[in-house]
Backbone as CSV, one residue per row, in Angstrom:
resi,resn,N_x,N_y,N_z,CA_x,CA_y,CA_z,C_x,C_y,C_z
1,MET,-14.225,-0.277,-11.668,-13.652,0.635,-11.187,-13.291,-0.218,-9.655
2,ALA,-11.780,0.682,-8.917,-11.739,-0.040,-7.962,-12.716,0.780,-6.311
3,LYS,-12.586,-0.224,-5.557,-13.134,-0.120,-4.350,-12.271,0.597,-3.439
4,ILE,-12.307,1.575,-2.438,-10.995,2.048,-1.667,-11.846,1.825,-0.149
5,TYR,-10.815,0.980,0.413,-10.878,0.893,1.943,-9.939,1.569,2.831
6,SER,-10.598,1.818,3.941,-9.413,2.602,4.669,-8.821,0.937,5.442
7,ALA,-7.577,1.354,6.023,-7.043,0.281,6.661,-7.592,-0.311,7.838
8,PRO,-7.508,-1.696,8.242,-7.882,-2.020,9.501,-7.736,-1.186,10.945
9,LYS,-8.596,-0.773,11.822,-7.810,-0.141,13.091,-7.190,-1.441,14.028
10,GLU,-7.294,-2.589,13.530,-7.027,-4.054,14.238,-5.447,-3.874,14.107
11,VAL,-4.949,-3.034,12.718,-3.311,-3.526,12.610,-2.934,-1.928,12.760
12,GLU,-2.381,-1.793,14.057,-1.652,-0.551,14.458,-0.454,0.275,13.624
13,VAL,-0.755,1.672,13.342,-0.148,2.314,12.385,0.835,2.543,13.035
14,PRO,2.027,2.636,12.780,3.290,3.181,13.553,3.609,4.736,13.340
15,LYS,3.539,4.842,14.643,3.798,6.167,15.547,5.305,7.030,14.658
16,ILE,4.967,8.145,14.505,6.415,8.634,14.339,6.845,9.624,15.598
17,ASN,8.384,9.354,15.984,9.004,10.188,16.995,9.630,10.888,16.233
18,PHE,9.012,12.310,16.402,9.838,13.297,15.953,10.577,14.121,16.705
19,THR,10.443,13.898,18.107,11.168,14.468,19.272,13.250,13.769,18.471
20,ASN,12.759,12.303,18.615,13.978,11.792,18.369,14.370,10.819,17.219
21,PHE,14.083,11.536,16.204,13.806,10.488,15.094,14.711,9.851,14.312
22,ASN,14.641,8.785,13.791,15.775,7.956,13.185,14.728,6.963,12.004
23,ARG,15.382,7.456,10.750,14.662,7.099,9.637,15.320,5.418,9.389
24,LYS,16.339,4.812,9.652,15.889,3.416,9.786,15.222,2.827,10.943
25,GLU,15.053,3.602,11.979,14.060,2.759,12.839,12.602,3.339,12.078
26,GLN,12.077,3.992,11.807,10.911,4.294,11.103,10.785,3.434,9.849
27,ASP,11.723,3.196,8.816,11.509,2.495,8.064,10.823,0.969,8.383
28,GLU,11.842,0.172,9.468,11.694,-0.987,9.935,9.885,-1.035,10.145
29,LYS,9.658,-0.027,11.475,8.381,-0.034,11.615,7.522,0.221,10.391
30,ASP,7.440,1.132,9.136,6.581,1.051,8.144,7.079,-0.449,7.411
31,GLU,7.719,-1.071,7.493,7.809,-2.475,6.647,7.002,-3.207,7.480
32,LYS,7.268,-3.437,9.042,6.257,-4.523,9.796,4.667,-4.316,9.631
33,TYR,4.539,-2.837,9.488,3.205,-2.640,9.562,2.530,-2.982,7.777
34,LEU,3.395,-3.023,7.370,3.064,-3.471,5.846,2.688,-5.106,6.076
35,LYS,3.539,-5.708,6.463,3.753,-7.163,6.402,2.470,-7.940,7.413
36,ASP,2.108,-6.793,8.413,0.886,-7.180,9.281,-0.244,-6.747,8.956
37,LEU,-0.556,-5.680,8.124,-1.429,-5.164,6.909,-1.831,-6.783,6.249
38,GLU,-0.564,-7.079,5.329,-1.196,-8.189,4.649,-1.142,-9.324,5.245
39,SER,-0.539,-9.742,6.247,-0.877,-10.952,7.148,-2.170,-10.771,7.246
40,TYR,-3.150,-9.818,7.937,-4.552,-9.554,8.084,-5.264,-9.739,6.927
41,LEU,-4.784,-9.285,5.722,-5.837,-9.898,4.674,-5.950,-11.065,4.685
42,ARG,-4.902,-11.404,4.375,-5.170,-13.172,4.684,-5.750,-13.978,5.309
43,GLU,-5.340,-13.803,6.043,-6.404,-14.094,7.527,-7.999,-13.855,7.580
44,HIS,-8.207,-13.559,6.984,-9.284,-12.670,6.477,-9.968,-13.059,4.868
45,GLY,-9.438,-14.165,4.625,-9.507,-14.365,3.334,-9.314,-14.428,2.204
46,TYR,-8.111,-13.350,1.782,-7.931,-12.618,0.744,-6.717,-13.064,0.524
47,ASP,-6.761,-14.010,-0.264,-5.289,-14.810,-0.711,-5.262,-14.970,-2.343
48,LYS,-5.764,-14.159,-2.885,-6.058,-14.641,-4.433,-4.641,-13.712,-4.863
49,LYS,-4.627,-13.575,-6.352,-3.146,-12.812,-7.002,-3.534,-11.471,-6.806
50,ASN,-1.715,-11.206,-6.582,-1.711,-10.087,-6.068,-1.954,-8.947,-4.414
51,VAL,-2.461,-10.214,-3.868,-2.743,-9.733,-2.678,-1.614,-9.176,-1.726
52,GLY,-1.594,-8.127,-1.012,-0.614,-7.759,-0.486,0.605,-6.910,-1.345
53,GLU,0.179,-6.560,-2.906,1.117,-5.824,-3.376,0.666,-4.177,-3.417
54,ILE,1.954,-3.668,-3.368,1.926,-1.609,-2.499,2.217,-1.359,-4.362
55,ILE,0.505,-0.293,-4.211,1.018,0.216,-5.615,1.258,1.852,-5.002
56,ARG,2.407,2.515,-5.953,2.664,3.904,-5.188,1.897,4.852,-6.756
57,PHE,1.734,6.140,-6.213,1.402,6.914,-7.397,2.261,8.565,-6.567
58,PRO,2.784,9.313,-7.447,3.205,10.562,-7.051,2.311,11.671,-6.400
59,VAL,2.175,12.197,-5.467,1.490,13.237,-4.663,2.367,14.112,-4.351
60,ALA,2.138,15.252,-4.689,2.637,16.457,-3.518,4.362,16.276,-3.710
61,ASP,4.510,16.257,-2.361,5.914,16.038,-1.932,6.238,14.413,-1.467
62,GLY,5.510,13.667,-1.851,5.470,11.848,-1.253,4.490,11.019,-2.207
63,HIS,4.275,9.773,-1.708,3.074,9.205,-2.406,2.171,8.964,-1.695
64,ALA,1.341,8.430,-2.588,-0.091,8.022,-2.357,-0.035,6.489,-2.501
65,MET,0.017,5.630,-1.087,-0.358,4.293,-1.518,-1.169,3.257,-1.108
66,TYR,-1.183,1.969,-1.824,-2.361,1.445,-1.500,-1.601,-0.241,-1.869
67,MET,-2.491,-0.904,-0.622,-2.411,-2.210,-0.843,-3.637,-2.989,-1.503
68,VAL,-2.997,-3.852,-2.509,-3.900,-4.790,-3.243,-4.750,-5.937,-2.173
69,ALA,-6.031,-5.738,-2.037,-6.979,-6.624,-1.318,-7.405,-7.869,-2.337
70,SER,-7.941,-7.190,-3.286,-8.389,-8.067,-4.860,-8.154,-7.672,-5.463
71,MET,-8.009,-8.573,-6.865,-8.029,-7.895,-8.516,-9.576,-8.183,-8.664
72,LYS,-10.171,-8.633,-8.314,-11.557,-9.265,-8.943,-12.639,-9.089,-7.838
73,PRO,-13.240,-8.382,-7.951,-13.424,-6.552,-8.197,-12.339,-6.104,-7.222
74,VAL,-11.602,-4.950,-7.859,-10.685,-4.572,-7.505,-10.997,-3.487,-6.099
75,GLN,-10.367,-3.914,-5.206,-10.110,-3.180,-3.848,-8.897,-3.045,-3.263
76,LEU,-8.862,-2.308,-3.022,-7.641,-1.612,-2.774,-7.583,-0.842,-1.058
77,ILE,-6.434,-1.313,-0.273,-6.501,-0.310,0.852,-5.881,0.938,1.181
78,HIS,-6.069,1.678,1.492,-5.279,3.199,1.575,-4.217,2.636,2.940
79,ILE,-2.956,2.652,2.253,-2.168,2.935,3.342,-1.542,4.417,4.020
80,PRO,-1.820,4.353,5.366,-1.894,5.642,6.011,-0.316,6.093,6.670
81,LEU,0.526,5.933,6.001,1.427,5.865,6.444,2.088,7.595,5.987
82,TRP,2.956,8.189,6.948,4.051,9.208,6.460,2.410,10.476,6.593
83,ASP,2.504,11.350,5.353,1.453,12.185,4.891,0.294,11.263,4.755
84,ALA,-0.034,10.356,4.361,-1.038,9.549,3.963,-1.852,9.995,2.642
85,TRP,-1.159,10.518,1.759,-1.738,10.967,0.603,-2.518,9.999,-0.071
86,ASP,-3.863,10.926,-0.580,-4.403,9.776,-1.571,-4.630,10.458,-2.881
87,PHE,-4.402,9.303,-3.839,-4.447,8.929,-5.348,-6.033,9.571,-5.518
88,GLU,-6.571,11.078,-6.535,-7.729,11.067,-6.753,-8.472,10.432,-7.657
89,TYR,-7.407,9.740,-8.424,-8.252,8.519,-9.423,-8.097,7.502,-8.920
90,ALA,-7.611,7.083,-7.726,-7.908,5.741,-7.259,-8.950,5.080,-7.422
91,HIS,-9.854,5.413,-7.264,-11.159,4.812,-7.546,-11.898,4.056,-8.494
92,LEU,-10.790,5.175,-9.736,-11.054,4.467,-11.396,-10.090,3.476,-11.593
93,LEU,-9.249,2.925,-11.299,-8.600,1.815,-11.635,-9.126,1.051,-12.301
94,THR,-8.650,0.247,-12.766,-9.357,-1.089,-13.659,-8.167,-2.389,-12.924
95,ALA,-8.702,-3.699,-13.162,-7.744,-4.480,-12.660,-6.581,-4.633,-13.723
96,LYS,-6.419,-4.201,-14.588,-5.893,-4.289,-15.718,-4.797,-3.088,-15.450
97,GLU,-5.027,-1.938,-14.979,-4.667,-0.957,-14.907,-3.183,-0.984,-13.403
98,VAL,-3.850,-1.888,-12.258,-3.098,-2.261,-11.163,-2.570,-3.055,-11.437
99,GLN,-2.611,-3.911,-12.373,-1.280,-5.183,-12.912,-0.329,-4.379,-13.427
100,LEU,-0.699,-3.252,-14.536,0.188,-2.851,-15.163,1.248,-1.770,-14.032
101,LYS,0.340,-1.063,-12.899,1.303,-0.626,-12.128,2.141,-1.550,-11.449
102,ILE,1.710,-2.741,-11.142,2.847,-3.369,-10.110,3.528,-3.983,-11.337
103,ASP,3.376,-4.416,-12.384,4.571,-4.272,-13.479,5.767,-3.415,-13.184
104,GLN,5.276,-2.278,-13.557,6.023,-1.374,-13.786,7.206,-1.433,-12.489
105,GLN,6.049,-1.010,-11.223,7.236,-0.958,-10.201,8.538,-1.957,-10.091
106,LYS,7.786,-3.326,-10.168,8.845,-4.303,-10.703,9.901,-4.227,-11.427
107,ARG,9.347,-3.780,-12.608,10.800,-3.714,-13.614,11.969,-2.314,-13.045
108,MET,10.952,-1.033,-12.447,11.601,-0.208,-11.756,12.870,-0.763,-10.762
109,LYS,12.470,-1.538,-9.792,12.920,-1.942,-8.602,13.934,-2.712,-9.142
110,ASP,13.937,-3.403,-10.302,15.077,-4.549,-10.828,15.804,-3.342,-11.406
111,MET,15.503,-2.669,-12.290,16.365,-2.226,-12.623,17.027,-1.141,-12.218
112,PHE,17.026,-0.968,-10.955,17.676,0.188,-9.384,18.483,-0.707,-8.363
113,SER,18.420,-1.560,-8.674,18.542,-2.456,-7.691,19.618,-3.730,-7.736
């Protein structure tokens, strides 16, 4: 079973500017946040297989997103971007299921890029 953690407060979540929204600019801020979060994990000793990989689960009108911190034991960081959806069964994920999800997402990305 997976242990789910909130994102560390030391890595600042980008704010959305609703009065002058620019999608490209927001996407860049989000990408920087994900890179900073991965760097934070690596600086704190998380450097094993799949650290920094993002897994996504469709929820309502978006996705629940988690960053892999560890595969053994399974530790995931909840990504608080946009609506910050949660996947209700995230805590039940095993290392095998996380790896399968990572592999599936990579194959889909390859297929559509």
